[in-house]
N, C-alpha and C positions, 0 to 999 in steps of 0.2 A: 589528401588526407587519408588516414586508415579508418577503416570500420568494419564491423562484423554483422554481415548479412546472412539472413536464412535463404540460401539457394534453393531449397525444396522444404516440403512439409516432411516432418520427421523428427526424431530425436535430436540429440546434443550434437552428432555429427554431420548435420545439415549446416550448422554454423560456420562460416568461412572468413577469416581475413582476408580483405580485399582491399584496393585503393580506390578511392572515390574522389569525384570533382570536390573542390572546395566549395562550400556554399557560399551564396551570397544574400545579405540583407535586403529583401524587398520591402516594400511600404508597410509600416508599422512592425517592422522585424528587428531582431539583433541576432547576429552571430554569436553564440555561446562557445567558447573554448571549455570544453568539457573537463572537469577533473575528477567527477565521481559520477557513477550511474548505478543505480540500486537494481538488484536482479530480484525480479517478483516471480511467483508461480505464474502471474499472466504473460510475462515473458515465454516462459516454457509452453503454457496453452497456446501461444501465437504461433510457436513454430510446429506444433503438432496438429493445428488446425482446429484446435478446441475452443477458441477466442468466441465469446459471444458476437451474434451477428455473422456467423460464417467466416470460412477460411479467407486469406488473404491473399491475393495473387503474389506469386516469388518471382524475382527475389524482394526481399524487404529488410528494412532494419527494425529488430527490436528495441524495446527500452522506453520507459515511461518516465522516471524520475531522475534529473541531471542536476548537477551542481557544479559551478564554474565561473568564469569571468567573461565579460563582454569583450568581444574581439572587434567588432563593428556594429555601427548603428546604421539603420536604414532611415529613408525619408517618414518624417512624421512622428518618430520618436523621441520624445522631450524627457521622459523620465529616468533613462539610463544613459551612461556614457561609457566609452570605452576604458576598461579596468575594471568597472563596478562589479563586485561580488553578486552572484544572484543564484537562486535555486528555484525550481518550478517543475511543475508536469506537463509534459506533451501530452495532450488528449488524444492517446493512440486509438481509442475508439472512433476517432474521427481522422487521424492522420493515417492510419493503418500502415505505419511504418515508413511513411513518407512525410515528414522525416521521423526517425526513431534516435533512441538515445545512445545506442551503441557505436560512437564515433568521437572522433578528436573536435570535430567542431558540428554543430546544430543550428540552422537557421531558424529560429524559435519567433514565435508572435511574442512582442512584448507582454500581452496580455496573460500569456503564460506562466509568467515569471515574477518574482518578488524580490526585493533586496535581502541579501543574507547578511545577517549581523555579523560583526567581527567576531564575537565570543563563541561563533559556531564554526565549527570545521567543515571542509565540503564532504567528507565521507558520511559522518552521523547527518549532516543537512539532507543528503540523498535518499535517507531513508523516510523521510517526513512526508512529502506530499500526498503519494496514493495512499498511503496506510493511515494517516492521520485524519485525511480527509473522508476517507470510505468510513472509519470508526466514528466521527463525528456526525456525518450524514445518516448513519444507521441508528445511532442515538435519537436523532430527531424524529425518526419514525416510532421509536418507541415512547417519545414523550407526547406524539400524537394520541396515544392511548388513554392519556389524561389519568395516569397510576396515581394513586394517593401518595403523599409526600413519605419518603422512607421504604419505598416499595422495594422488594427484592429483585434483583436480576442476576443471572447467570451469563458469563461471558465464556465461551469456550475458546480454547487455542491462546490464551492469555501470555503464553510464551511467545509467541507471534508478532509481526509488525502490528496488523490491524487489530489484533486482541488484546496485546498489549497497550496500545493507543485507548481502545474501547473499556478497558477496565479502569482506567486512570481518568477518563472524561466523566464515566459513569460515577466514581466516586466524587467526582467534582460537580456532578449535578444532583448529589445528596441522595442517590441510592443505595440500598446495602447490597453490596456487590460481592457473588461469589464467583471466582474465577478458576478455570480449569488450567492446570500447569503440565508442561511436558516433564517427562521422567528426569529426575534430579534438578529440577528448576523451580522447587515449590520456594525457596529462599528469595528468588529474584522476583517471581511474582507478588509473593507477600509484601516487598518492600514497595510495590506500587500503590500501596495504601488500601488494599481490598480487605474485607471483612472476614472472608474465609477462603482458603485454597483449597481446590478439589484436585485429586489426582486424575491422571489421565485414565488410570483404569478403573476409576469408579463407576457403579452402577448409576447413571443420572437420574434414573427414576427414584432413588432414593434420597437425593439431594433436594429436592422440592418438597412440594410444589412452590415455585417462585412465580411471581407476575410475569416476567418477560425473560426472552432468552435472546442474547445477541450470539448467533451464531458462525463464529468467525471461520470456523475451520473450513466448511461446516460439516458436521455430523448428521443432520437431518432428524430422523425420528427418534434417534437415541437422546440428542437434546430435547425434542419436543416432549420426551416423557417427564421432563423435569418441571414442565410450565403448568399452570393450574388451568383449570377449565376456563374457556374465555379470555386465556391469556394470548400473548402476542410473541412470535417468534420472527426475528429479523436475521437473514441469511445474507450470506455475500455469495452465493452462487444458487442456480436453481435447485429447489429439493422437491421431492415428492410431496403430494397433497397429505396433510394430516388427516386424522378421523374427524369428518364432519362434525359428529355428534357431541364432540368436546368443544365446539365453537371455538377453537384455536385460530387466530388470526395470523396469516403467515404474510410477511413482507419480504421483497427482494430488494437488496440495496445494492446498486451498481453506482461507479463513483461519477460524480458530476463536478467538473473543475469550477472553483469558486474562489477569485483570487484574493478577496477580503478575508475569506476564511482562512486561505492558505497562509497569508501574512500574519494572521493572529497565531496559527498553531505554531509557525517557525519560530515566531517570537516567543512563545511559551516555551518551546525546547530549548531556545538560547539563554533563556532565563532560568533555566532549571526548574520549571513549574511542570513540565512534563518530560518524562524519560524516554529515550530509544538505546538500542545499544546495537553493535555490529558484532558478528561472529567471525567475519573474516574478510580480508581485502584480497583480490586477485587483479592482476593487470588485465586490462581489455583484451589483450589477444587470448588471454585463456577462457573466454566466455563460454566455449562448449564445456570445458571442466567445470566452470560455475554452474552451468545447468545441470550437468550429472550431480552435483552436489546438492542443489536445490530438490531434484528428483529423489535421492537417496533419504532425505530428510533428517531429522535429528539435530538440526542446529538450533543452537540459544542464540537468536538473533539474527539479523540480514546480513547476505552476501552482498558485497560491493565490489564493483570492478573500477579500479582507478585508471586515469589515462594520463599519460605524458604529455 
């Protein structure tokens, strides 16, 4: 099979298309014929050595989120059969690229996958697992603060994958949601049902005070300026400590795979209750160019690699 490996740590130029052995399904596993794999900032961070828990020995396969069809089934797997459509998240924080999603076939633990409803195509489905689970789990951290009903929450990066899901889920949870949009993307963010759209260039200290911030970018201290004293800021990457005198609680949200949660979120997207979007698709061999586009920024939606 063909795969795209990071041959060394560095920029997009380290990604190489190479021939790899076809995987075999071990006990509790299925082999997935990958049809789509979402390109995340975390993929870029893995190749540059900035992934949490330290750099990964090279060569390795990037790629967290895959959608495709079951090609073979290993011993002990009863819930999937050959030909079943599936979507899932390779827990890359554990696999460290063995396996990763940038390949034609992936041997995946069945527990990493959920059925893909017929109403949802492979490409948009691949944008759901990491983004939507991170958003949902980050909002659970906000809920632990026991904020009063109708409390206000600022979501940064609402034009992006995590931020877009966070904004929608926060509205669903009953928060008054202020959502920061990228340039020329205010209309789409407003369509997520939020109460107020905040410009990317806005002074966030003038937006609040809000009870909580879901800092999906994250922007760090600039977002914290919007939160009230003794409020809460949940960020998706480590950020510098806030001023202790304000009593602001800081929480770091790192993804935890939750199969039941993923199945629910995928179902909501398939039913149209949650929205996702794709900025562009590119064939798998163009993964290096896809990383360049992610680094350049400015995309409205996710970039997805498609696999023949």
